[in-house]
C-alpha atoms as a printed R data frame, in Angstrom:
    type eleno elety resid chain resno       x       y      z
1   ATOM     1    CA   MET     A     1  69.109 -86.744 38.463
2   ATOM     2    CA   ASN     A     2  68.466 -84.813 35.269
3   ATOM     3    CA   ALA     A     3  65.306 -82.721 35.040
4   ATOM     4    CA   LEU     A     4  62.828 -83.928 32.461
5   ATOM     5    CA   ILE     A     5  62.192 -81.696 29.461
6   ATOM     6    CA   LEU     A     6  58.497 -80.912 29.083
7   ATOM     7    CA   PRO     A     7  57.129 -82.306 25.821
8   ATOM     8    CA   ASP     A     8  56.131 -79.881 23.050
9   ATOM     9    CA   ILE     A     9  53.616 -81.814 21.010
10  ATOM    10    CA   ALA     A    10  52.522 -78.700 19.092
11  ATOM    11    CA   SER     A    11  55.946 -78.447 17.445
12  ATOM    12    CA   GLN     A    12  55.534 -81.785 15.718
13  ATOM    13    CA   ASN     A    13  54.642 -81.655 12.032
14  ATOM    14    CA   THR     A    14  51.024 -82.383 11.138
15  ATOM    15    CA   HIS     A    15  51.798 -83.455  7.559
16  ATOM    16    CA   GLN     A    16  49.012 -81.096  6.536
17  ATOM    17    CA   SER     A    17  49.686 -77.632  5.155
18  ATOM    18    CA   LEU     A    18  46.742 -75.319  5.734
19  ATOM    19    CA   PRO     A    19  46.863 -71.734  7.094
20  ATOM    20    CA   LEU     A    20  44.062 -70.759  9.508
21  ATOM    21    CA   GLU     A    21  42.389 -67.365  9.766
22  ATOM    22    CA   TRP     A    22  41.868 -67.375 13.551
23  ATOM    23    CA   VAL     A    23  43.289 -69.400 16.422
24  ATOM    24    CA   GLY     A    24  43.082 -68.346 20.043
25  ATOM    25    CA   MET     A    25  40.859 -68.258 23.111
26  ATOM    26    CA   CYS     A    26  37.253 -67.215 23.737
27  ATOM    27    CA   GLY     A    27  35.553 -66.295 26.997
28  ATOM    28    CA   ILE     A    28  38.569 -64.985 28.925
29  ATOM    29    CA   ALA     A    29  37.410 -63.299 32.151
30  ATOM    30    CA   LEU     A    30  39.221 -60.086 33.006
31  ATOM    31    CA   PRO     A    31  38.684 -56.583 34.426
32  ATOM    32    CA   VAL     A    32  38.814 -53.525 32.190
33  ATOM    33    CA   VAL     A    33  38.884 -49.807 32.935
34  ATOM    34    CA   ILE     A    34  36.507 -47.668 30.863
35  ATOM    35    CA   ASN     A    35  35.902 -43.996 31.635
36  ATOM    36    CA   GLY     A    36  37.220 -44.464 35.165
37  ATOM    37    CA   GLN     A    37  35.053 -47.509 35.912
38  ATOM    38    CA   LEU     A    38  36.540 -50.906 36.713
39  ATOM    39    CA   LEU     A    39  34.267 -53.353 34.908
40  ATOM    40    CA   THR     A    40  34.083 -57.094 34.475
41  ATOM    41    CA   ALA     A    41  34.576 -58.214 30.902
42  ATOM    42    CA   ILE     A    42  34.901 -61.236 28.640
43  ATOM    43    CA   ALA     A    43  37.597 -61.239 25.979
44  ATOM    44    CA   ASP     A    44  38.209 -63.247 22.823
45  ATOM    45    CA   ALA     A    45  41.854 -63.108 21.714
46  ATOM    46    CA   GLY     A    46  43.418 -64.694 18.670
47  ATOM    47    CA   VAL     A    47  45.853 -64.496 15.794
48  ATOM    48    CA   SER     A    48  45.986 -65.921 12.315
49  ATOM    49    CA   LEU     A    49  48.033 -69.072 11.855
50  ATOM    50    CA   ASP     A    50  49.668 -68.310  8.524
51  ATOM    51    CA   ASP     A    51  52.262 -71.026  8.855
52  ATOM    52    CA   GLY     A    52  50.296 -73.916  7.400
53  ATOM    53    CA   GLU     A    53  52.688 -76.441  8.947
54  ATOM    54    CA   ALA     A    54  52.326 -75.152 12.533
55  ATOM    55    CA   ARG     A    55  50.007 -76.936 14.942
56  ATOM    56    CA   GLY     A    56  49.555 -74.330 17.617
57  ATOM    57    CA   ILE     A    57  50.086 -70.791 18.837
58  ATOM    58    CA   HIS     A    58  51.464 -69.469 22.125
59  ATOM    59    CA   MET     A    59  48.167 -68.916 23.935
60  ATOM    60    CA   SER     A    60  49.849 -67.981 27.212
61  ATOM    61    CA   ARG     A    61  51.515 -65.041 25.439
62  ATOM    62    CA   LEU     A    62  48.138 -63.720 24.346
63  ATOM    63    CA   TYR     A    63  46.758 -64.184 27.848
64  ATOM    64    CA   LEU     A    64  49.647 -62.322 29.480
65  ATOM    65    CA   ALA     A    65  49.388 -59.422 27.002
66  ATOM    66    CA   LEU     A    66  45.835 -58.802 28.222
67  ATOM    67    CA   GLU     A    67  47.112 -57.933 31.709
68  ATOM    68    CA   ALA     A    68  47.613 -54.335 30.520
69  ATOM    69    CA   LEU     A    69  43.829 -53.939 30.551
70  ATOM    70    CA   GLU     A    70  43.709 -54.411 34.323
71  ATOM    71    CA   SER     A    71  45.468 -51.152 35.169
72  ATOM    72    CA   GLN     A    72  45.294 -48.910 32.091
73  ATOM    73    CA   ALA     A    73  42.240 -47.179 30.709
74  ATOM    74    CA   MET     A    74  41.004 -49.020 27.643
75  ATOM    75    CA   ASN     A    75  41.341 -46.914 24.521
76  ATOM    76    CA   PRO     A    76  42.163 -47.532 20.848
77  ATOM    77    CA   SER     A    77  45.873 -46.872 21.397
78  ATOM    78    CA   LEU     A    78  46.139 -49.471 24.173
79  ATOM    79    CA   LEU     A    79  44.302 -52.074 22.110
80  ATOM    80    CA   LYS     A    80  46.651 -51.489 19.211
81  ATOM    81    CA   GLU     A    81  49.636 -51.996 21.540
82  ATOM    82    CA   ILE     A    82  48.169 -55.265 22.807
83  ATOM    83    CA   LEU     A    83  47.521 -56.510 19.292
84  ATOM    84    CA   GLN     A    84  51.070 -55.629 18.321
85  ATOM    85    CA   GLN     A    85  52.264 -57.716 21.288
86  ATOM    86    CA   PHE     A    86  50.202 -60.596 19.941
87  ATOM    87    CA   LEU     A    87  52.040 -60.344 16.627
88  ATOM    88    CA   ASP     A    88  55.490 -59.713 18.104
89  ATOM    89    CA   SER     A    89  55.147 -62.904 20.139
90  ATOM    90    CA   HIS     A    90  54.082 -64.805 16.997
91  ATOM    91    CA   ASP     A    91  56.325 -63.169 14.416
92  ATOM    92    CA   ASP     A    92  57.090 -66.513 12.805
93  ATOM    93    CA   LEU     A    93  53.468 -67.663 12.707
94  ATOM    94    CA   SER     A    94  50.996 -64.794 12.291
95  ATOM    95    CA   VAL     A    95  50.341 -61.591 10.369
96  ATOM    96    CA   SER     A    96  46.939 -60.744 11.851
97  ATOM    97    CA   ALA     A    97  45.734 -60.269 15.427
98  ATOM    98    CA   TYR     A    98  42.220 -59.936 16.816
99  ATOM    99    CA   LEU     A    99  40.685 -58.878 20.112
100 ATOM   100    CA   ARG     A   100  37.047 -58.649 21.170
101 ATOM   101    CA   ILE     A   101  36.038 -57.317 24.575
102 ATOM   102    CA   HIS     A   102  32.474 -57.611 25.817
103 ATOM   103    CA   THR     A   103  31.329 -55.731 28.903
104 ATOM   104    CA   HIS     A   104  28.508 -53.639 30.374
105 ATOM   105    CA   VAL     A   105  28.902 -49.935 31.103
106 ATOM   106    CA   LEU     A   106  26.953 -48.350 33.958
107 ATOM   107    CA   LEU     A   107  25.675 -44.786 33.582
108 ATOM   108    CA   LYS     A   108  23.780 -42.806 36.230
109 ATOM   109    CA   ARG     A   109  20.517 -41.471 34.836
110 ATOM   110    CA   ALA     A   110  18.249 -38.834 36.377
111 ATOM   111    CA   ALA     A   111  14.476 -39.217 36.400
112 ATOM   112    CA   LEU     A   112  12.454 -37.006 34.069
113 ATOM   113    CA   VAL     A   113  10.824 -34.828 36.753
114 ATOM   114    CA   SER     A   114  11.546 -36.009 40.300
115 ATOM   115    CA   PRO     A   115  14.967 -35.825 42.007
116 ATOM   116    CA   LEU     A   116  15.363 -39.608 41.759
117 ATOM   117    CA   SER     A   117  18.137 -41.262 39.765
118 ATOM   118    CA   GLY     A   118  19.369 -44.750 39.060
119 ATOM   119    CA   TRP     A   119  21.900 -46.798 37.147
120 ATOM   120    CA   LYS     A   120  21.387 -48.056 33.620
121 ATOM   121    CA   ARG     A   121  23.412 -50.882 32.142
122 ATOM   122    CA   TYR     A   122  24.483 -50.685 28.512
123 ATOM   123    CA   GLU     A   123  25.866 -53.680 26.651
124 ATOM   124    CA   VAL     A   124  29.159 -52.743 24.986
125 ATOM   125    CA   CYS     A   125  31.464 -54.757 22.750
126 ATOM   126    CA   VAL     A   126  34.767 -53.570 21.275
127 ATOM   127    CA   ASP     A   127  36.250 -55.318 18.233
128 ATOM   128    CA   ALA     A   128  39.855 -54.534 17.320
129 ATOM   129    CA   SER     A   129  42.132 -56.034 14.692
130 ATOM   130    CA   LEU     A   130  45.638 -55.485 13.360
131 ATOM   131    CA   LYS     A   131  46.145 -57.008  9.935
132 ATOM   132    CA   ASN     A   132  49.072 -56.372  7.631
133 ATOM   133    CA   GLY     A   133  49.839 -53.210  9.567
134 ATOM   134    CA   MET     A   134  46.267 -51.857  9.317
135 ATOM   135    CA   PHE     A   135  44.529 -51.178 12.643
136 ATOM   136    CA   HIS     A   136  40.732 -51.251 12.830
137 ATOM   137    CA   VAL     A   137  38.570 -50.658 15.901
138 ATOM   138    CA   GLU     A   138  34.804 -50.919 16.147
139 ATOM   139    CA   LEU     A   139  32.439 -50.106 19.009
140 ATOM   140    CA   ASN     A   140  29.148 -51.936 19.450
141 ATOM   141    CA   VAL     A   141  26.559 -50.426 21.798
142 ATOM   142    CA   ASP     A   142  22.943 -51.384 22.548
143 ATOM   143    CA   VAL     A   143  20.529 -48.609 23.566
144 ATOM   144    CA   ASN     A   144  17.033 -49.431 24.869
145 ATOM   145    CA   TYR     A   145  14.105 -47.078 24.381
146 ATOM   146    CA   SER     A   146  10.327 -46.989 24.179
147 ATOM   147    CA   SER     A   147   8.466 -46.624 20.878
148 ATOM   148    CA   THR     A   148   4.784 -45.905 20.404
149 ATOM   149    CA   CYS     A   149   3.262 -46.881 17.060
150 ATOM   150    CA   PRO     A   150   1.893 -43.859 15.091
151 ATOM   151    CA   CYS     A   151  -0.676 -46.030 13.313
152 ATOM   152    CA   SER     A   152  -1.947 -47.475 16.574
153 ATOM   153    CA   ALA     A   153  -2.124 -43.982 18.076
154 ATOM   154    CA   ALA     A   154  -4.255 -42.718 15.181
155 ATOM   155    CA   LEU     A   155  -6.613 -45.690 15.483
156 ATOM   156    CA   ALA     A   156  -6.927 -45.148 19.234
157 ATOM   157    CA   ARG     A   157  -7.730 -41.451 18.736
158 ATOM   158    CA   GLN     A   158 -10.478 -42.392 16.268
159 ATOM   159    CA   LEU     A   159 -12.096 -44.702 18.809
160 ATOM   160    CA   ILE     A   160 -11.941 -41.975 21.454
161 ATOM   161    CA   GLN     A   161 -13.606 -39.588 18.989
162 ATOM   162    CA   GLN     A   162 -16.355 -42.126 18.330
163 ATOM   163    CA   GLN     A   163 -16.907 -42.603 22.046
164 ATOM   164    CA   PHE     A   164 -17.186 -38.838 22.451
165 ATOM   165    CA   ILE     A   165 -19.786 -38.718 19.686
166 ATOM   166    CA   ASP     A   166 -21.735 -41.561 21.269
167 ATOM   167    CA   ASP     A   167 -21.779 -39.837 24.674
168 ATOM   168    CA   PHE     A   168 -22.289 -36.190 23.654
169 ATOM   169    CA   ALA     A   169 -24.016 -36.137 20.258
170 ATOM   170    CA   ASN     A   170 -26.854 -33.580 20.003
171 ATOM   171    CA   ARG     A   171 -26.205 -32.310 23.521
172 ATOM   172    CA   THR     A   172 -25.184 -28.994 24.919
173 ATOM   173    CA   LEU     A   173 -21.609 -29.400 26.117
174 ATOM   174    CA   MET     A   174 -20.840 -28.427 29.680
175 ATOM   175    CA   HIS     A   175 -17.206 -27.797 30.564
176 ATOM   176    CA   ALA     A   176 -17.293 -29.668 33.878
177 ATOM   177    CA   GLU     A   177 -19.046 -32.664 32.316
178 ATOM   178    CA   VAL     A   178 -16.563 -32.937 29.445
179 ATOM   179    CA   LEU     A   179 -13.662 -32.559 31.853
180 ATOM   180    CA   ALA     A   180 -15.011 -35.366 34.011
181 ATOM   181    CA   TRP     A   181 -15.544 -37.509 30.896
182 ATOM   182    CA   LEU     A   182 -11.928 -36.988 29.842
183 ATOM   183    CA   GLY     A   183 -10.795 -38.233 33.254
184 ATOM   184    CA   SER     A   184 -12.963 -41.353 33.100
185 ATOM   185    CA   PRO     A   185 -12.289 -44.715 31.380
186 ATOM   186    CA   LYS     A   186 -14.487 -43.565 28.494
187 ATOM   187    CA   GLY     A   187 -12.116 -40.666 27.854
188 ATOM   188    CA   ILE     A   188  -9.364 -43.118 26.994
189 ATOM   189    CA   VAL     A   189 -11.403 -46.014 25.655
190 ATOM   190    CA   ALA     A   190  -8.425 -47.143 23.542
191 ATOM   191    CA   THR     A   191  -4.670 -46.823 23.921
192 ATOM   192    CA   PRO     A   192  -1.928 -47.138 21.300
193 ATOM   193    CA   HIS     A   193   0.489 -50.015 21.653
194 ATOM   194    CA   SER     A   194   4.077 -49.336 22.681
195 ATOM   195    CA   GLN     A   195   7.091 -51.589 22.906
196 ATOM   196    CA   ARG     A   196  10.509 -51.728 24.497
197 ATOM   197    CA   SER     A   197  12.861 -51.260 21.581
198 ATOM   198    CA   THR     A   198  16.584 -51.640 21.052
199 ATOM   199    CA   ALA     A   199  19.058 -49.838 18.845
200 ATOM   200    CA   HIS     A   200  22.103 -51.947 17.981
201 ATOM   201    CA   LEU     A   201  24.895 -49.561 17.007
202 ATOM   202    CA   LYS     A   202  28.040 -50.887 15.306
203 ATOM   203    CA   ILE     A   203  30.426 -47.966 14.908
204 ATOM   204    CA   HIS     A   204  33.765 -47.709 13.110
205 ATOM   205    CA   LEU     A   205  35.881 -45.354 15.192
206 ATOM   206    CA   SER     A   206  38.751 -43.072 14.336
207 ATOM   207    CA   ASN     A   207  42.121 -44.586 15.270
208 ATOM   208    CA   GLU     A   208  43.225 -41.233 16.690
209 ATOM   209    CA   LEU     A   209  40.756 -41.253 19.583
210 ATOM   210    CA   THR     A   210  42.338 -41.126 23.041
211 ATOM   211    CA   GLU     A   211  39.279 -42.757 24.660
212 ATOM   212    CA   PHE     A   212  36.139 -44.553 23.618
213 ATOM   213    CA   PRO     A   213  33.253 -42.052 23.200
214 ATOM   214    CA   ILE     A   214  30.766 -44.454 24.759
215 ATOM   215    CA   ASP     A   215  28.966 -41.860 26.908
216 ATOM   216    CA   LEU     A   216  28.751 -39.402 24.014
217 ATOM   217    CA   ILE     A   217  27.330 -41.963 21.597
218 ATOM   218    CA   ILE     A   218  24.742 -43.177 24.117
219 ATOM   219    CA   ASP     A   219  23.745 -39.636 25.115
220 ATOM   220    CA   ASN     A   220  23.345 -38.552 21.482
221 ATOM   221    CA   ALA     A   221  21.348 -41.654 20.599
222 ATOM   222    CA   GLU     A   222  18.985 -41.297 23.556
223 ATOM   223    CA   GLU     A   223  18.467 -37.602 22.870
224 ATOM   224    CA   ALA     A   224  17.664 -38.323 19.220
225 ATOM   225    CA   LEU     A   225  15.177 -41.046 20.143
226 ATOM   226    CA   GLY     A   226  13.560 -39.037 22.942
227 ATOM   227    CA   THR     A   227  12.125 -41.925 24.956
228 ATOM   228    CA   ALA     A   228  15.026 -43.750 26.618
229 ATOM   229    CA   VAL     A   229  13.917 -46.303 29.188
230 ATOM   230    CA   GLN     A   230  13.991 -45.041 32.770
231 ATOM   231    CA   THR     A   231  15.432 -46.200 36.092
232 ATOM   232    CA   ALA     A   232  13.920 -45.011 39.400
233 ATOM   233    CA   VAL     A   233  10.646 -43.123 38.861
234 ATOM   234    CA   LYS     A   234   7.753 -41.572 40.749
235 ATOM   235    CA   ARG     A   235   4.263 -41.095 39.325
236 ATOM   236    CA   ALA     A   236   5.219 -37.669 38.029
237 ATOM   237    CA   ASP     A   237   8.081 -39.240 36.067
238 ATOM   238    CA   GLU     A   238   5.793 -41.942 34.695
239 ATOM   239    CA   GLN     A   239   3.360 -39.255 33.575
240 ATOM   240    CA   ALA     A   240   6.186 -37.314 31.911
241 ATOM   241    CA   PHE     A   241   7.276 -40.526 30.183
242 ATOM   242    CA   ALA     A   242   3.733 -41.073 28.901
243 ATOM   243    CA   LEU     A   243   3.746 -37.515 27.568
244 ATOM   244    CA   ALA     A   244   7.111 -38.028 25.875
245 ATOM   245    CA   ASN     A   245   5.821 -41.176 24.166
246 ATOM   246    CA   GLY     A   246   2.609 -39.471 23.072
247 ATOM   247    CA   GLN     A   247   4.503 -36.519 21.605
248 ATOM   248    CA   ASN     A   248   7.176 -38.731 20.049
249 ATOM   249    CA   LEU     A   249   5.418 -41.411 17.999
250 ATOM   250    CA   MET     A   250   7.737 -43.405 15.765
251 ATOM   251    CA   PHE     A   251   7.952 -46.357 13.451
252 ATOM   252    CA   CYS     A   252  11.194 -48.303 13.324
253 ATOM   253    CA   GLU     A   253  12.002 -46.372 10.132
254 ATOM   254    CA   ASP     A   254  11.763 -43.089 12.049
255 ATOM   255    CA   ALA     A   255  14.112 -44.330 14.754
256 ATOM   256    CA   ALA     A   256  16.675 -45.556 12.217
257 ATOM   257    CA   ARG     A   257  16.679 -42.206 10.394
258 ATOM   258    CA   ARG     A   258  17.080 -40.222 13.610
259 ATOM   259    CA   LEU     A   259  20.048 -42.334 14.667
260 ATOM   260    CA   ASN     A   260  21.625 -42.151 11.221
261 ATOM   261    CA   LYS     A   261  21.483 -38.362 11.338
262 ATOM   262    CA   VAL     A   262  22.945 -37.976 14.830
263 ATOM   263    CA   LEU     A   263  25.725 -40.544 14.377
264 ATOM   264    CA   LYS     A   264  26.965 -38.808 11.234
265 ATOM   265    CA   THR     A   265  27.668 -35.698 13.308
266 ATOM   266    CA   THR     A   266  29.172 -37.473 16.349
267 ATOM   267    CA   ALA     A   267  32.890 -36.820 16.815
268 ATOM   268    CA   GLY     A   268  35.144 -39.811 16.240
269 ATOM   269    CA   VAL     A   269  32.619 -41.775 14.165
270 ATOM   270    CA   LYS     A   270  34.033 -42.773 10.749
271 ATOM   271    CA   GLY     A   271  31.184 -45.057  9.720
272 ATOM   272    CA   PHE     A   272  28.464 -47.236 11.170
273 ATOM   273    CA   HIS     A   273  25.841 -49.905 10.717
274 ATOM   274    CA   LEU     A   274  22.741 -49.579 12.862
275 ATOM   275    CA   LYS     A   275  19.781 -51.836 13.429
276 ATOM   276    CA   VAL     A   276  16.656 -50.924 15.382
277 ATOM   277    CA   VAL     A   277  14.325 -53.597 16.682
278 ATOM   278    CA   HIS     A   278  10.818 -52.792 17.889
279 ATOM   279    CA   ALA     A   279   9.616 -55.847 19.836
280 ATOM   280    CA   GLU     A   280   5.967 -55.340 19.050
281 ATOM   281    CA   SER     A   281   3.202 -55.896 21.555
282 ATOM   282    CA   LEU     A   282   0.655 -56.287 18.722
283 ATOM   283    CA   HIS     A   283   2.494 -59.025 16.821
284 ATOM   284    CA   SER     A   284   4.602 -61.997 17.802
285 ATOM   285    CA   HIS     A   285   7.281 -60.770 15.391
286 ATOM   286    CA   ASP     A   286   9.503 -57.693 15.508
287 ATOM   287    CA   ALA     A   287   9.600 -54.589 13.344
288 ATOM   288    CA   VAL     A   288  13.171 -53.941 12.179
289 ATOM   289    CA   ALA     A   289  15.018 -51.260 10.213
290 ATOM   290    CA   GLU     A   290  18.714 -51.002  9.313
291 ATOM   291    CA   SER     A   291  20.958 -48.263  7.985
292 ATOM   292    CA   HIS     A   292  24.664 -47.832  7.343
293 ATOM   293    CA   TRP     A   293  27.165 -45.109  6.469
294 ATOM   294    CA   ASN     A   294  30.696 -45.628  5.180
295 ATOM   295    CA   GLY     A   295  31.957 -42.186  6.112
296 ATOM   296    CA   GLU     A   296  31.297 -40.587  2.729
297 ATOM   297    CA   GLN     A   297  28.900 -37.695  2.340
């Protein structure tokens, strides 16, 4: 008995001639290795369908090419190799290949004062493309931090001054009494509003990099901002965090300018677009600032 030949419906002509920019798969679950960590990831993989008469691509070939990510450290060179495999397996159909990998990187962070430490999760997305022989790779990283409004801080200080006048006007000041007042609710009758904020960093990387500088970019960003959110803390750490916020007031414009400056001097960065979002506690809307750099001075 002769074996049946599996039907290939995709090879049949559609009677429509229209090239497509992207055809592939989204939401592929796979492990990736980044900086020695085995992480869970979601991948979107696709190619252009430049043959306007073709009805489909070889999706299994894209899927199998991604297996290299299971055992090899993810870096720009590996992604370029995978994209080239996409094209080699579609040499009669496609001239462009695309790969997006979304994951979360874990970094161990020490507390500000105490010996405690904990893990922080950073959302990371890598976009890579190979089009007409040109390779492009982009790193997207989200960094969370705290921001205290300078305007709100000034208004709070004014209210504290007024309370001091109300309580001590035309009186001889005694050190112990003033010290006790400062430690009472009246000594902090108003507080400035702060918010958990996020910096969305979209970075064009050098193709020559041997690894993704994720740790370096996050470290530089958090150092520039000065008030990265914490993990495990004791009261001493919370107090140090309050001090850092009080000594580091910033509008969203300030945060965007700090990040612009530090990213320009970070090795491997060829350009970037950044967006900072301060999710305000005063308003129901957010305060936002954006900045970009194309690699030119």
